[in-house]
N, C-alpha and C positions, 0 to 999 in steps of 0.2 A: 504494500500500500504506500502511495507517495506521502512524503513528509511535508509538513507545512513549516514556514519560517518560525512560527510561534513555538513549535515543538523543538526546533533547532536551538532557539534562544533559551528555552527552559533547560535543555540538556547541557548546554554550555555553562549556564549559570550554576547548575547543580554540580558540575565538575570543577568549579572554582574559577571559571573564566569570567571576565567582566568587561564592560564597555570602556575603552580608553578614550575614544573620541568619536564624534559623529558629525557628518556633514550631509545634510539632506536625508536621504533614506539609507545612506551607507554608514554602517557602524563598524568600527575597528575594535575587535576584541583581543584581549591579551590576558596572560596569566602570570602572576608573580614568579619571578625567577626564570622565566622563559623568554626567549627572543622571538618566538613564533607569533605572528599576527594573523588573525582570521577576519576577513571582511564579510559581513552579512548585510545583504541589501534586499529589502522586500517587505511588504506588509505581512503581518502575522498570519493572515488567512491565505496568502499566496502559496502555491505549490513550488517546492524547490526542484529545479531541474536536476536530473540524475548526475550529470557531470559536476555540478556545483556541490551536490551532496557528497560525492566521492572525495572532492578536494577538501571539504570541511572535515570529513571523517579522517583522512590521512593527516591533515595538519593538527587536529585536536587529539588524535589517538583514541577517540570514542568509537569503538567498534560496534556499539549498539545502534548507531545511526545508519540503518539500512532500510 
């Protein structure tokens, strides 16, 4: 089943990620002690494209995002 941006934001927040900055609809997320940054752009109700979801999963290490 496709994921929504709201689900992605909830999963990142639960894993200790937080919004570092935002410009328009683009949020840059980071985690303390890591240099990796994740950009999340979209309304909570929008469906995340599969390639974007894969990229977020690889960058965050959250294997449950499938």
